DSSP file (Angstrom, degrees, kcal/mol; ACC not computed):
  #  RESIDUE AA STRUCTURE BP1 BP2  ACC     N-H-->O    O-->H-N    N-H-->O    O-->H-N    TCO  KAPPA ALPHA  PHI   PSI    X-CA   Y-CA   Z-CA
    1    1 A M              0   0    0      0, 0.0     2,-0.3     0, 0.0    31,-0.2   0.000 360.0 360.0 360.0 133.3 -120.7   23.6  -66.1
    2    2 A K  E     -a   32   0A   0     29,-2.4    31,-2.3    54,-0.0     2,-0.7  -0.669 360.0-145.3 -87.3 138.8 -118.8   20.4  -65.6
    3    3 A K  E     -a   33   0A   0     -2,-0.3    54,-3.4    29,-0.2     2,-0.4  -0.910  21.9-174.5-106.1 117.5 -115.6   19.8  -67.5
    4    4 A M  E     -aB  34  56A   0     29,-3.2    31,-2.5    -2,-0.7     2,-0.4  -0.907   3.4-168.0-115.8 135.8 -115.4   16.0  -68.3
    5    5 A Q  E     -aB  35  55A   0     50,-2.7    50,-2.7    -2,-0.4     2,-0.6  -0.988  11.0-152.7-127.6 132.7 -112.3   14.5  -70.1
    6    6 A I  E     -aB  36  54A   0     29,-2.9    31,-3.3    -2,-0.4     2,-0.5  -0.940  15.0-157.3 -99.4 119.8 -112.0   11.0  -71.5
    7    7 A L  E     +aB  37  53A   0     46,-2.6    46,-1.9    -2,-0.6    31,-0.2  -0.877  41.8  90.1-102.5 125.9 -108.5    9.8  -71.5
    8    8 A G  S    S-     0   0    0     29,-2.5    -2,-0.1    -2,-0.5    35,-0.0  -0.913  80.6 -90.7 167.3 167.5 -107.5    7.1  -73.9
    9    9 A P  S    S-     0   0    0      0, 0.0    29,-0.1     0, 0.0    -1,-0.0   0.468  74.5 -91.7 -79.2  -2.0 -106.1    6.4  -77.4
   10   10 A G  S    S+     0   0    0     27,-0.1     5,-0.1     1,-0.1    28,-0.1   0.635  73.9 155.3  97.5  17.5 -109.6    6.2  -79.0
   11   11 A C     >  -     0   0    0      1,-0.1     4,-2.3     4,-0.0     5,-0.2  -0.137  62.0 -95.5 -68.2 171.5 -110.1    2.5  -78.5
   12   12 A P  H  > S+     0   0    0      0, 0.0     4,-2.5     0, 0.0     5,-0.1   0.868 127.2  52.9 -56.9 -36.9 -113.7    0.9  -78.3
   13   13 A K  H  > S+     0   0    0      2,-0.2     4,-2.7     1,-0.2     5,-0.2   0.931 109.3  48.8 -68.0 -44.1 -113.6    1.0  -74.5
   14   14 A C  H  > S+     0   0    0      1,-0.2     4,-2.0     2,-0.2    -1,-0.2   0.915 111.7  48.7 -57.4 -44.7 -112.7    4.7  -74.6
   15   15 A E  H  X S+     0   0    0     -4,-2.3     4,-2.2     2,-0.2    -2,-0.2   0.894 111.7  49.8 -63.7 -42.0 -115.6    5.4  -77.1
   16   16 A Q  H  X S+     0   0    0     -4,-2.5     4,-2.8     1,-0.2     5,-0.2   0.899 108.6  52.7 -66.6 -38.2 -118.0    3.5  -74.9
   17   17 A L  H  X S+     0   0    0     -4,-2.7     4,-2.3     1,-0.2    -1,-0.2   0.900 109.9  48.9 -60.2 -40.5 -116.8    5.5  -71.8
   18   18 A A  H  X S+     0   0    0     -4,-2.0     4,-2.0     2,-0.2    -1,-0.2   0.886 112.6  47.7 -65.5 -40.8 -117.5    8.7  -73.7
   19   19 A K  H  X S+     0   0    0     -4,-2.2     4,-2.2     2,-0.2    -2,-0.2   0.935 113.8  46.4 -67.5 -47.5 -121.0    7.5  -74.7
   20   20 A N  H  X S+     0   0    0     -4,-2.8     4,-2.6     2,-0.2    -2,-0.2   0.845 111.5  52.1 -63.2 -37.1 -121.9    6.4  -71.3
   21   21 A T  H  X S+     0   0    0     -4,-2.3     4,-2.5    -5,-0.2    -1,-0.2   0.903 110.3  47.8 -61.1 -46.5 -120.6    9.6  -69.7
   22   22 A E  H  X S+     0   0    0     -4,-2.0     4,-2.5     2,-0.2     5,-0.3   0.922 112.3  49.8 -63.4 -44.6 -122.6   11.7  -72.1
   23   23 A E  H  X S+     0   0    0     -4,-2.2     4,-2.6     1,-0.2    -2,-0.2   0.942 111.8  47.6 -57.4 -51.5 -125.7    9.6  -71.4
   24   24 A A  H  X S+     0   0    0     -4,-2.6     4,-1.6     1,-0.2    -1,-0.2   0.899 112.3  48.8 -57.6 -44.3 -125.3    9.9  -67.7
   25   25 A A  H  X>S+     0   0    0     -4,-2.5     5,-2.6     1,-0.2     4,-0.8   0.895 112.5  49.4 -66.2 -40.1 -124.7   13.8  -67.8
   26   26 A K  H ><5S+     0   0    0     -4,-2.5     3,-0.7     1,-0.2    -1,-0.2   0.906 108.8  52.4 -66.9 -42.3 -127.8   14.2  -70.0
   27   27 A A  H 3<5S+     0   0    0     -4,-2.6    -1,-0.2    -5,-0.3    -2,-0.2   0.831 110.4  48.0 -64.7 -28.6 -129.9   12.1  -67.7
   28   28 A L  H 3<5S-     0   0    0     -4,-1.6    -1,-0.2    -5,-0.2    -2,-0.2   0.619 112.1-122.8 -82.0 -13.2 -128.8   14.3  -64.8
   29   29 A G  T <<5 +     0   0    0     -4,-0.8    -3,-0.2    -3,-0.7     2,-0.2   0.792  55.3 161.7  79.6  28.8 -129.6   17.3  -66.8
   30   30 A L      < -     0   0    0     -5,-2.6     2,-0.5    -6,-0.1    -1,-0.2  -0.534  41.3-131.9 -82.8 142.7 -126.0   18.6  -66.3
   31   31 A E        +     0   0    0     -2,-0.2   -29,-2.4     2,-0.0     2,-0.3  -0.853  46.3 162.3 -90.5 135.1 -124.3   21.3  -68.5
   32   32 A Y  E     -a    2   0A   0     -2,-0.5     2,-0.4   -31,-0.2   -29,-0.2  -0.974  42.3-142.1-151.5 160.3 -121.0   19.9  -69.6
   33   33 A E  E     -a    3   0A   0    -31,-2.3   -29,-3.2    -2,-0.3     2,-0.5  -0.996  22.6-156.3-122.2 133.3 -118.1   20.1  -71.9
   34   34 A L  E     -a    4   0A   0     -2,-0.4     2,-0.4   -31,-0.2   -29,-0.2  -0.945  12.3-177.4-115.8 129.4 -116.6   16.7  -73.0
   35   35 A E  E     -a    5   0A   0    -31,-2.5   -29,-2.9    -2,-0.5     2,-0.5  -0.979  17.7-144.9-125.7 139.3 -113.1   16.6  -74.2
   36   36 A K  E     -a    6   0A   0     -2,-0.4     2,-0.6   -31,-0.2   -29,-0.2  -0.894  13.3-163.7-102.7 124.9 -111.2   13.5  -75.5
   37   37 A I  E     +a    7   0A   0    -31,-3.3   -29,-2.5    -2,-0.5   -27,-0.1  -0.929  20.5 163.2-115.8 121.5 -107.5   13.4  -74.6
   38   38 A K        +     0   0    0     -2,-0.6     2,-0.5   -31,-0.2    -1,-0.1   0.516  40.7 111.4-107.8  -8.2 -105.3   11.0  -76.6
   39   39 A D     >  -     0   0    0      1,-0.2     4,-2.2     2,-0.0     5,-0.2  -0.574  56.6-153.5 -82.8 122.5 -101.9   12.4  -75.8
   40   40 A L  H  > S+     0   0    0     -2,-0.5     4,-2.4     1,-0.2     5,-0.2   0.876  94.3  54.1 -62.3 -40.9  -99.9   10.0  -73.5
   41   41 A N  H  > S+     0   0    0      1,-0.2     4,-2.5     2,-0.2    -1,-0.2   0.922 108.1  49.6 -61.8 -46.1  -97.9   12.9  -72.0
   42   42 A Q  H  > S+     0   0    0      1,-0.2     4,-1.1     2,-0.2    -1,-0.2   0.903 111.2  49.8 -60.3 -43.2 -101.0   14.7  -71.0
   43   43 A M  H  <>S+     0   0    0     -4,-2.2     5,-2.6     1,-0.2     3,-0.2   0.885 110.8  48.0 -65.9 -37.1 -102.4   11.6  -69.4
   44   44 A M  H ><5S+     0   0    0     -4,-2.4     3,-2.3     1,-0.2    -1,-0.2   0.905 105.5  58.8 -69.0 -39.7  -99.3   10.9  -67.4
   45   45 A A  H 3<5S+     0   0    0     -4,-2.5    -1,-0.2     1,-0.3    -2,-0.2   0.822 106.3  49.5 -61.4 -26.5  -99.2   14.5  -66.2
   46   46 A M  T 3<5S-     0   0    0     -4,-1.1    -1,-0.3    -3,-0.2    -2,-0.2   0.410 123.1-109.5 -90.4   6.3 -102.7   13.9  -64.7
   47   47 A G  T < 5S+     0   0    0     -3,-2.3     2,-0.5     1,-0.3    -3,-0.2   0.744  73.5 137.6  75.9  24.9 -101.4   10.7  -63.1
   48   48 A V      < +     0   0    0     -5,-2.6    -1,-0.3    -6,-0.1    -2,-0.2  -0.921  17.7 161.7-110.8 125.5 -103.3    8.3  -65.2
   49   49 A F        +     0   0    0     -2,-0.5     2,-0.4     1,-0.1    -1,-0.1   0.412  63.7  55.8-120.6  -5.4 -101.4    5.3  -66.4
   50   50 A M  S    S-     0   0    0     -7,-0.1    14,-0.5     2,-0.0    15,-0.1  -0.982  83.0-109.2-127.3 141.1 -104.3    3.0  -67.5
   51   51 A T  S    S+     0   0    0     -2,-0.4   -43,-0.1    12,-0.2     2,-0.1  -0.841  82.6  48.4-121.9 163.1 -107.1    3.8  -69.9
   52   52 A P  S    S+     0   0    0      0, 0.0    12,-1.4     0, 0.0    13,-0.9   0.555  74.1 168.7 -77.1 158.0 -109.8    4.4  -70.4
   53   53 A A  E     -BC   7  63A   0    -46,-1.9   -46,-2.6    10,-0.2     2,-0.4  -0.960  26.2-146.6-134.1 152.4 -110.0    7.1  -67.7
   54   54 A L  E     -BC   6  62A   0      8,-2.2     7,-3.1    -2,-0.3     8,-1.4  -0.982  12.5-173.1-119.4 122.9 -112.6    9.7  -66.7
   55   55 A V  E     -BC   5  60A   0    -50,-2.7   -50,-2.7    -2,-0.4     2,-0.5  -0.981   3.6-168.2-116.9 127.3 -111.6   13.1  -65.3
   56   56 A V  E >  S-BC   4  59A   0      3,-2.7     3,-1.9    -2,-0.5   -52,-0.2  -0.975  73.1 -21.7-121.9 121.5 -114.3   15.5  -64.0
   57   57 A D  T 3  S-     0   0    0    -54,-3.4    -1,-0.2    -2,-0.5   -53,-0.1   0.867 129.6 -48.3  45.7  45.7 -113.3   19.1  -63.2
   58   58 A G  T 3  S+     0   0    0    -55,-0.4     2,-0.5     1,-0.2    -1,-0.3   0.445 116.5 113.2  82.3   1.1 -109.7   18.1  -62.8
   59   59 A E  E <   -C   56   0A   0     -3,-1.9    -3,-2.7     0, 0.0     2,-0.5  -0.917  68.7-127.7-107.7 125.7 -110.4   15.1  -60.6
   60   60 A V  E     +C   55   0A   0     -2,-0.5    -5,-0.3    -5,-0.2     3,-0.1  -0.613  34.0 169.5 -76.2 120.4 -109.8   11.5  -61.7
   61   61 A K  E     +     0   0A   0     -7,-3.1     2,-0.3    -2,-0.5    -6,-0.2   0.752  60.8  15.5-105.0 -30.0 -113.0    9.7  -61.2
   62   62 A S  E     -C   54   0A   0     -8,-1.4    -8,-2.2     5,-0.0     2,-0.4  -0.996  59.7-174.3-148.0 138.6 -112.5    6.3  -63.0
   63   63 A V  E     +C   53   0A   0     -2,-0.3   -10,-0.2   -10,-0.2   -12,-0.2  -1.000  66.1   0.4-134.4 134.2 -109.4    4.4  -64.4
   64   64 A G  S    S+     0   0    0    -12,-1.4     2,-0.3   -14,-0.5   -11,-0.1   0.626 110.5  68.8  72.5  16.3 -109.0    1.3  -66.4
   65   65 A K  S    S-     0   0    0    -13,-0.9    -1,-0.2   -15,-0.1    -3,-0.0  -0.963  75.2-116.5-154.6 169.6 -112.7    0.4  -66.8
   66   66 A V        -     0   0    0     -2,-0.3   -52,-0.0    -3,-0.1   -13,-0.0  -0.898  32.7-151.1-112.5  99.5 -115.9    1.4  -68.3
   67   67 A P        -     0   0    0      0, 0.0   -47,-0.1     0, 0.0    -5,-0.0  -0.330  22.8-108.6 -64.5 152.8 -118.5    2.3  -65.7
   68   68 A T     >  -     0   0    0      1,-0.1     4,-2.1   -47,-0.0     5,-0.2  -0.276  32.1-102.8 -69.0 168.9 -122.1    1.8  -66.5
   69   69 A V  H  > S+     0   0    0      1,-0.2     4,-2.0     2,-0.2    -1,-0.1   0.910 124.4  51.6 -60.5 -44.5 -124.4    4.7  -67.1
   70   70 A E  H  > S+     0   0    0      1,-0.2     4,-1.2     2,-0.2    -1,-0.2   0.905 109.9  48.7 -62.4 -39.9 -125.9    4.3  -63.5
   71   71 A E  H  > S+     0   0    0      1,-0.2     4,-1.4     2,-0.2    -1,-0.2   0.853 110.3  52.6 -69.5 -31.3 -122.4    4.2  -61.9
   72   72 A L  H  X S+     0   0    0     -4,-2.1     4,-2.2     2,-0.2    -1,-0.2   0.826 101.0  59.7 -70.5 -34.4 -121.5    7.3  -63.8
   73   73 A K  H  X S+     0   0    0     -4,-2.0     4,-1.6     1,-0.2    -1,-0.2   0.871 106.3  47.3 -58.0 -36.8 -124.5    9.1  -62.6
   74   74 A S  H  < S+     0   0    0     -4,-1.2    -1,-0.2     2,-0.2    -2,-0.2   0.839 111.3  51.8 -74.2 -32.7 -123.4    8.7  -59.0
   75   75 A L  H  < S+     0   0    0     -4,-1.4    -2,-0.2     1,-0.2    -1,-0.2   0.850 117.1  39.6 -69.9 -30.5 -119.8    9.8  -60.0
   76   76 A L  H  <        0   0    0     -4,-2.2    -2,-0.2     1,-0.2    -1,-0.2   0.718 360.0 360.0 -89.2 -22.1 -121.2   12.9  -61.7
   77   77 A A     <        0   0    0     -4,-1.6    -1,-0.2    -5,-0.2    -2,-0.1   0.481 360.0 360.0 -70.0 360.0 -123.9   13.9  -59.2
C-alpha cells in the first residue's frame, strides 16, 4: 500500500493535487492511503518549503505545482 501525503494549507491548488493524485492512483489500481498535512512545521521537517507538494512513501515527488493526472501516473507507477 502506498502512503501518499498532500502538503499544503488547503488552498484550491492543494485540493486539485489531492483530486488528481487520487484519480491517478485509482487509474493505476493502487492501494493507497491519502493524508493531508497542513502543519507548516511538519512540512519543513520534510524539507518542503513550497506548496502544494506530494510525498509518496516518504519521498518528495512534486513541489510547488499541480501535476496532471497523466504526470502523476508516472510518478506513482
